[in-house]
TORPA-329527 format. One record per residue (C-alpha): residue in three letters; x, z, y. Coordinates in nm, 2 decimals, padded with zeros to 4 digits. Each point is the difference from the previous one (the first is absolute). Layout:
REM residues N
ALA:X:Z:Y
...
***
This chain:
REM residues 448
MET:01.06:06.28:18.32
HIS:00.33:-00.12:00.16
THR:-00.01:-00.33:00.18
SER:00.27:-00.23:00.14
LYS:00.00:-00.31:00.22
VAL:00.16:-00.31:-00.14
SER:00.20:-00.22:00.24
GLY:-00.17:-00.29:00.18
ILE:00.21:-00.24:-00.19
ILE:-00.18:00.08:-00.33
ALA:-00.34:00.04:00.16
SER:00.02:-00.35:00.16
LEU:-00.07:-00.16:-00.33
ALA:-00.37:00.09:00.05
LEU:-00.04:-00.24:00.30
PHE:-00.21:-00.31:-00.05
SER:00.13:-00.34:00.08
SER:-00.21:-00.24:00.21
GLY:-00.01:-00.38:00.02
LEU:-00.15:-00.28:00.20
ILE:-00.36:-00.09:-00.08
PRO:-00.01:-00.36:-00.12
ALA:-00.27:-00.25:00.08
LEU:-00.31:00.10:-00.18
ARG:-00.32:-00.15:-00.13
ALA:-00.32:00.15:-00.15
ASP:-00.20:-00.29:-00.14
ASP:00.01:00.06:-00.37
ALA:-00.36:00.11:-00.08
ASP:00.06:00.06:-00.37
THR:00.31:00.22:00.06
THR:-00.18:00.20:00.27
ALA:-00.30:00.05:-00.23
MET:00.21:00.12:-00.29
LEU:00.22:00.22:00.22
CYS:-00.29:00.18:00.16
GLU:-00.22:00.03:-00.31
ARG:00.16:00.33:-00.12
PRO:00.29:00.22:00.09
TRP:00.35:-00.09:-00.13
GLU:00.25:00.23:-00.16
VAL:00.36:-00.06:00.11
VAL:00.30:00.15:-00.18
GLY:00.36:-00.03:00.13
SER:00.34:00.15:-00.03
ALA:00.19:00.21:00.25
SER:00.33:00.18:00.02
TYR:-00.16:00.32:-00.14
GLY:-00.19:-00.17:-00.28
TYR:-00.34:-00.18:00.01
TRP:-00.30:00.01:00.23
ALA:-00.36:-00.11:-00.04
ARG:-00.27:-00.06:00.25
VAL:-00.36:-00.13:00.01
ARG:-00.06:-00.25:00.28
ILE:-00.35:-00.11:00.12
PHE:-00.03:-00.34:00.17
LYS:-00.28:-00.12:00.23
ASP:-00.10:-00.35:00.09
ASP:00.07:00.06:00.36
GLY:00.37:-00.01:-00.08
THR:00.06:00.37:00.00
PHE:00.11:00.24:-00.28
THR:00.02:00.37:-00.06
THR:00.17:00.22:-00.26
LYS:-00.17:00.28:-00.19
GLY:00.14:00.34:00.10
SER:00.22:-00.13:00.28
ASP:-00.14:-00.09:00.35
ALA:00.34:-00.12:00.11
GLU:00.02:-00.27:-00.27
SER:-00.25:-00.23:00.16
GLY:00.03:-00.33:00.18
LYS:-00.09:-00.37:-00.01
TRP:00.03:-00.25:-00.28
THR:00.05:-00.38:00.02
ILE:00.05:-00.29:-00.23
GLU:00.32:-00.20:00.05
SER:00.10:-00.28:-00.24
ASN:00.01:00.16:-00.35
SER:-00.01:00.37:00.11
ILE:-00.23:00.26:00.15
LEU:00.19:00.18:00.27
LEU:-00.09:00.37:00.08
THR:00.12:00.10:00.35
PHE:-00.02:00.38:00.04
LEU:-00.04:00.20:00.32
ASP:00.37:00.06:00.02
LYS:00.05:-00.38:-00.03
HIS:00.17:-00.01:-00.34
ILE:-00.13:-00.27:-00.23
ASP:-00.08:00.01:-00.37
SER:-00.12:-00.31:-00.20
ILE:-00.21:-00.09:-00.29
SER:00.07:-00.33:-00.19
LEU:-00.27:-00.27:-00.04
PRO:-00.20:-00.10:-00.19
LEU:-00.17:00.34:-00.05
ASP:-00.07:00.12:-00.35
PRO:-00.21:00.32:-00.05
GLU:00.21:00.08:-00.31
GLY:00.32:00.02:00.20
VAL:00.20:-00.19:00.25
PRO:00.35:00.06:00.14
GLY:00.08:00.09:00.36
ALA:00.28:00.15:00.21
ASP:00.04:00.29:00.25
ALA:00.17:-00.02:00.34
TYR:00.34:00.05:-00.17
GLY:-00.05:-00.29:-00.24
GLU:-00.04:00.23:-00.30
PRO:-00.26:-00.13:-00.25
THR:-00.35:00.14:-00.02
PHE:-00.29:-00.06:-00.25
CYS:-00.36:-00.02:00.11
THR:-00.31:00.02:-00.22
GLN:-00.37:00.01:00.11
LEU:-00.19:00.31:-00.10
PRO:-00.28:-00.06:-00.25
PRO:-00.36:00.03:00.09
ASN:-00.19:00.32:-00.06
PRO:-00.24:00.00:-00.30
VAL:-00.38:-00.06:00.05
PRO:-00.18:00.32:-00.12
PRO:-00.19:-00.04:-00.33
ASP:-00.38:-00.04:00.02
ALA:-00.24:00.25:-00.17
GLY:00.01:-00.19:-00.33
GLU:00.38:-00.02:-00.01
GLN:00.02:00.37:00.09
LYS:-00.21:00.09:-00.30
ALA:00.21:-00.22:-00.23
LEU:00.32:00.17:00.13
ALA:-00.15:00.35:-00.06
ASP:-00.10:-00.10:-00.36
LEU:00.35:-00.14:-00.06
ALA:00.16:00.32:00.13
ASN:-00.22:00.22:-00.22
ALA:00.07:-00.22:-00.31
CYS:00.38:00.01:00.04
GLY:00.03:00.36:00.12
ASP:00.17:00.13:-00.32
GLU:00.26:-00.27:00.03
ILE:00.10:00.07:00.36
VAL:00.26:00.28:00.01
ALA:00.20:00.19:00.26
ALA:00.30:00.22:00.03
SER:00.08:00.24:00.28
GLY:00.29:00.21:00.11
SER:00.08:00.24:00.29
ASN:00.04:-00.29:00.25
ALA:-00.11:-00.31:-00.18
TYR:-00.30:-00.16:-00.18
GLY:-00.02:-00.32:-00.20
ASN:-00.27:-00.19:-00.20
GLY:00.03:-00.18:-00.33
PHE:-00.21:-00.14:-00.27
ILE:-00.02:-00.04:-00.38
ALA:00.03:-00.35:-00.13
ALA:00.10:-00.17:-00.32
MET:00.33:-00.19:-00.04
GLY:00.03:-00.16:-00.34
LYS:-00.17:00.23:-00.25
SER:00.08:00.32:00.19
ASN:-00.14:00.19:00.29
PHE:00.21:00.10:00.31
VAL:-00.05:00.17:00.33
PHE:00.12:-00.24:00.27
ALA:00.11:00.15:00.33
CYS:00.25:-00.08:00.28
THR:00.36:00.09:-00.07
ARG:00.00:00.16:00.35
THR:-00.25:00.25:-00.12
LEU:00.23:00.11:-00.28
ALA:00.29:00.02:00.26
ALA:-00.22:00.22:00.23
ILE:-00.14:00.21:-00.29
PRO:00.26:00.07:-00.27
ASN:-00.15:00.04:-00.35
ALA:-00.34:-00.11:00.15
ALA:-00.30:00.13:-00.20
PHE:-00.31:-00.23:00.03
LYS:-00.36:00.11:-00.01
THR:-00.32:-00.21:00.00
ALA:-00.15:-00.06:00.34
ASN:-00.35:00.05:-00.12
GLY:00.02:00.32:-00.20
ASN:00.35:00.13:00.09
ALA:00.08:00.01:-00.38
PRO:00.37:-00.01:-00.09
VAL:00.14:-00.33:-00.13
GLN:00.26:00.03:-00.27
THR:00.29:-00.23:00.06
GLY:00.33:-00.07:-00.19
GLY:00.30:-00.22:00.07
VAL:00.04:-00.17:00.34
SER:00.12:-00.35:00.08
LEU:00.07:-00.16:00.34
ALA:-00.07:-00.37:00.07
VAL:00.29:-00.22:00.11
GLY:-00.06:-00.15:00.34
ARG:-00.33:00.19:00.07
ASP:-00.11:00.34:00.12
VAL:-00.17:00.07:-00.33
ALA:00.04:00.26:-00.27
CYS:-00.19:00.04:-00.33
LEU:-00.03:00.32:-00.20
ALA:-00.11:-00.01:-00.36
ALA:-00.36:00.13:-00.04
ALA:-00.23:00.09:-00.29
SER:-00.20:-00.27:-00.18
GLY:-00.37:-00.03:00.03
GLY:-00.23:00.01:00.30
LYS:-00.07:-00.31:00.21
PRO:00.33:-00.11:00.14
LEU:-00.01:-00.26:00.29
GLU:00.10:-00.36:-00.07
PHE:00.26:-00.20:00.20
MET:-00.07:-00.35:00.12
GLN:00.26:-00.24:-00.14
ASP:00.13:-00.29:00.21
VAL:-00.14:00.14:00.32
ASP:00.11:-00.31:00.20
LYS:-00.22:-00.21:-00.23
ASN:-00.30:00.23:-00.06
ALA:-00.04:00.15:00.35
ALA:-00.01:-00.17:00.34
VAL:00.03:00.08:00.37
GLY:-00.33:00.12:00.13
ASP:-00.11:00.16:-00.33
ASP:-00.17:00.34:00.03
VAL:00.20:00.30:-00.12
ALA:-00.04:00.38:00.00
VAL:00.26:00.27:00.00
LEU:-00.12:00.30:-00.21
ALA:00.17:00.32:00.12
GLY:-00.01:00.37:-00.04
THR:00.01:00.22:00.31
PRO:00.23:00.30:00.05
GLY:-00.19:00.32:-00.06
GLN:-00.33:-00.17:-00.08
PRO:-00.15:-00.10:-00.34
GLY:-00.13:-00.35:-00.06
VAL:00.11:-00.35:00.07
THR:-00.04:-00.19:00.33
PRO:-00.02:-00.38:00.00
PHE:00.16:-00.20:00.29
PHE:-00.14:-00.35:00.04
GLY:00.21:-00.30:00.11
LYS:00.12:-00.35:-00.07
ILE:00.32:-00.16:-00.13
LEU:00.19:-00.14:00.30
ALA:00.30:-00.14:-00.18
ILE:00.14:-00.03:-00.36
HIS:00.38:00.01:-00.03
PRO:00.23:00.00:-00.31
ASP:00.04:00.38:-00.02
HIS:-00.29:00.13:00.22
ILE:-00.33:-00.07:00.16
GLU:-00.12:00.08:00.36
ILE:-00.35:00.14:00.05
ASN:-00.19:00.14:00.30
ALA:-00.18:00.29:-00.18
GLN:00.05:00.29:00.25
TYR:00.11:00.26:-00.25
PRO:00.21:00.30:00.14
GLY:00.37:00.01:-00.07
ASP:-00.01:00.31:-00.22
VAL:-00.18:-00.18:-00.29
SER:00.28:-00.24:-00.10
GLY:-00.01:-00.06:-00.37
SER:-00.37:-00.07:-00.01
PRO:-00.12:-00.31:-00.19
ILE:-00.12:-00.31:00.19
PHE:-00.31:-00.14:-00.18
HIS:-00.09:-00.36:00.02
LEU:-00.37:00.04:00.03
LYS:-00.10:-00.34:-00.15
THR:00.18:00.07:-00.33
GLY:00.03:00.38:-00.01
LYS:00.37:-00.02:-00.07
VAL:00.29:00.16:00.18
VAL:00.20:-00.25:00.21
GLY:00.25:00.25:00.14
MET:00.09:00.35:00.09
ALA:-00.04:00.12:00.36
THR:00.34:00.09:00.15
GLY:-00.03:-00.06:00.38
ALA:00.35:-00.17:-00.04
MET:00.13:00.13:00.33
ASN:00.37:-00.09:-00.02
TRP:00.27:00.20:00.16
ILE:00.02:-00.23:00.30
MET:-00.35:00.09:00.11
GLN:-00.01:00.37:-00.07
ALA:00.15:00.13:00.33
SER:-00.25:-00.20:00.21
LEU:-00.29:00.11:-00.23
ARG:00.09:00.36:00.06
GLN:-00.02:-00.07:00.38
GLY:-00.34:-00.15:-00.04
ILE:00.11:-00.34:00.12
LEU:-00.04:-00.22:-00.30
PRO:-00.32:-00.02:-00.20
VAL:00.00:00.05:-00.38
ARG:-00.02:-00.32:-00.20
ARG:-00.13:00.06:-00.35
TYR:00.15:-00.15:-00.31
GLY:-00.02:00.04:-00.38
CYS:00.27:-00.05:-00.26
ARG:-00.09:-00.27:-00.26
LEU:00.01:00.14:-00.35
ASP:-00.04:-00.32:-00.20
ASN:00.35:-00.13:00.03
ILE:00.24:00.30:-00.01
LYS:00.33:-00.12:-00.14
GLY:00.14:00.33:-00.15
TRP:-00.02:00.38:-00.02
GLN:00.26:00.28:00.02
ASN:-00.05:00.32:-00.19
LEU:00.00:00.30:00.23
ASP:00.25:00.29:-00.03
TRP:-00.12:00.25:00.25
ARG:00.34:00.16:00.05
ILE:00.17:-00.33:00.09
PHE:-00.30:-00.12:00.21
ASN:-00.01:00.32:00.21
ALA:00.37:00.00:00.05
GLN:00.00:-00.36:00.13
GLN:-00.30:00.09:00.23
ALA:00.20:00.29:00.15
GLU:00.29:-00.23:00.07
LEU:-00.24:-00.26:00.16
ASP:-00.15:00.28:00.21
LYS:00.34:00.09:00.15
ILE:00.07:-00.37:00.07
GLY:-00.33:-00.04:00.17
GLN:00.06:00.30:00.22
THR:00.34:-00.14:00.11
THR:-00.18:-00.33:00.08
ASP:-00.26:00.18:00.20
ASP:00.26:00.20:00.19
LEU:00.21:-00.32:00.08
GLU:-00.32:-00.17:00.13
SER:-00.06:00.31:00.22
VAL:00.35:-00.03:00.14
PHE:-00.07:-00.35:00.11
ARG:-00.33:00.10:00.15
ASP:00.16:00.28:00.19
ILE:00.29:-00.22:00.12
GLY:-00.25:-00.27:00.11
SER:-00.22:00.24:00.20
LYS:00.02:-00.01:00.38
ALA:00.14:00.35:00.01
GLY:00.26:-00.06:-00.27
ILE:-00.06:00.35:-00.13
ILE:00.11:00.09:-00.36
ALA:-00.17:00.30:-00.15
LEU:00.28:00.12:-00.23
GLY:-00.21:00.25:-00.19
GLN:-00.26:-00.25:-00.13
TYR:00.22:-00.17:-00.26
LYS:-00.05:00.12:-00.35
SER:00.26:-00.22:-00.18
TYR:00.32:00.18:-00.06
ALA:00.20:-00.31:00.04
VAL:-00.15:-00.07:00.34
GLN:00.03:00.37:00.11
VAL:00.38:-00.02:-00.08
CYS:00.04:-00.31:00.22
PHE:-00.16:00.17:00.30
GLU:00.19:00.33:-00.06
HIS:00.32:-00.20:00.03
TRP:-00.14:-00.18:00.32
LYS:-00.11:00.33:00.16
SER:00.34:00.17:-00.07
ALA:00.19:-00.30:00.15
GLN:-00.18:00.06:00.33
THR:00.16:00.33:00.09
GLY:00.18:00.02:00.33
LYS:-00.02:-00.24:00.29
LEU:-00.05:-00.36:-00.11
ASN:00.03:-00.30:00.23
GLU:-00.19:-00.32:-00.06
ALA:00.27:-00.15:-00.22
ASP:00.00:00.32:-00.22
ARG:-00.38:-00.01:-00.03
LYS:00.02:-00.37:-00.11
LYS:00.26:00.09:-00.26
VAL:-00.21:00.29:-00.14
ASP:-00.31:-00.22:-00.01
GLY:00.20:-00.26:-00.19
ILE:00.12:00.25:-00.26
LEU:-00.36:00.12:-00.05
LEU:-00.12:-00.36:-00.06
THR:00.29:-00.07:-00.24
GLU:-00.08:00.31:-00.20
LEU:-00.37:-00.09:-00.02
LYS:00.10:-00.35:-00.12
SER:00.21:00.16:-00.27
ILE:-00.29:00.19:-00.15
SER:-00.26:-00.27:00.05
GLN:00.07:-00.17:-00.34
ALA:00.19:00.27:-00.20
ASP:-00.30:00.18:-00.16
VAL:-00.19:-00.32:-00.08
THR:00.31:-00.16:-00.16
ALA:00.07:00.31:-00.20
ALA:-00.36:00.03:-00.14
ARG:-00.03:-00.37:-00.11
PRO:00.19:00.01:-00.33
HIS:-00.20:00.29:-00.15
MET:-00.34:-00.07:00.14
SER:-00.15:-00.10:-00.33
TYR:-00.38:-00.01:00.06
ASP:-00.13:-00.32:00.15
TYR:-00.24:00.20:00.23
TRP:00.30:00.18:00.16
GLN:00.21:-00.32:00.00
ARG:-00.26:-00.16:00.22
ALA:-00.02:00.30:00.22
LEU:00.38:-00.01:00.04
ALA:-00.02:-00.37:00.09
GLY:-00.24:00.09:00.28
GLN:00.24:00.26:00.12
GLN:00.28:-00.26:-00.02
LYS:-00.20:-00.23:00.24
ALA:-00.04:00.28:00.25
ARG:00.37:00.09:-00.02
ASP:00.10:-00.37:00.05
ALA:-00.21:-00.01:00.32
LEU:00.16:00.33:00.11
ASP:00.35:-00.13:-00.08
LYS:-00.07:-00.31:00.22
GLY:-00.10:00.22:00.29
LEU:00.30:00.23:-00.05
ASP:00.24:-00.30:00.01
LYS:-00.16:-00.11:00.33
LEU:00.05:00.34:00.15
ILE:00.35:00.04:-00.12
ALA:00.09:-00.35:00.13
ARG:-00.16:00.09:00.34
VAL:00.20:00.32:00.04
SER:00.32:-00.18:-00.11
ASP:-00.05:-00.29:00.23
LEU:-00.05:00.23:00.30
GLY:00.32:00.18:-00.08
PRO:00.14:00.31:00.17
***
């Protein structure tokens, strides 16, 4: 793999700024108690996209960061903010008053952050509850279904909507397993399905199913008929194993389009029904709901999974699925996502202490072309002014491709599921654009 070193002018963007420490106080007992009760998830933006961390606060005025020993320091309360002073003396802040559901903050550069407190872990069910969960899993086994592909697995379930039966599953399952064929989790019997529709605004698909059987029943008006603290169970099949496994938990929050629960189900069972144990009705479909901002940090093991379920009682509309069009739009989004990943990698390489760019790692054709131009421009002996000029050309070319593919895709991205995915990519590209503008301005200001 070929590597090249970027100039110190570009790499200097990675340096942290520091500031004077203001007068501090630490006499707010309620704030201290809430801050230290459970870890906090912090999400912010950077020149290469978004970052996410889990910070753990102690009542002795110190904090640590999961997965990063260097990101520790001392916290203090000053006026209407909590100030986090890191080992390298840069300071982040969290606004007061605290709210476990979410509170704004800022990093050392003044860029906004958003902080939420991680939910409590569930209390394990007692012997009686375990038996009831096992009975429920056995009773519903023929209605829990699953589909598997070469590199993917997804759950689903059979439920009634109107006077007809449907298999409900995550749209992401259909994206990962084209023409997915479902089987019952209990007996591995094929489930015949027909036309497919995708929910507008949710990660939900429904496939027409045969009549008869004992389809599951949705709870209507979840926000009125369920409550925070109610017991729930996620019923899921397991890849390569027959039978249904129940995962016990409680409702942590009810939102207009989703609920949050703390049942510790694994990520590969998305699409499973979330049962409201008091009524025996389905209050949602387990999705995991890890948005694109979080995924990189999740892959690195930094950010814990928070578990969500799509509500099914208030879906506003459906789109009929044409597999050919759906797959084509997915292929286009995959290419856009690869370009985003490569652009983020560029910023991470530039921001590294060594400033080393590994040219062979980029898979996006558009990014490859930019670096081929950059590499070819470095032939011969270059002085410092020449290197600055070449770096400036590279940044300008990266800027030119950072929006082109997203803009070109938008007019013909007809499925709401892919439109929302494209909107996520747009957010990432906007952050990257902002970082590129800063780098271009920095190189231009320094001049030859």
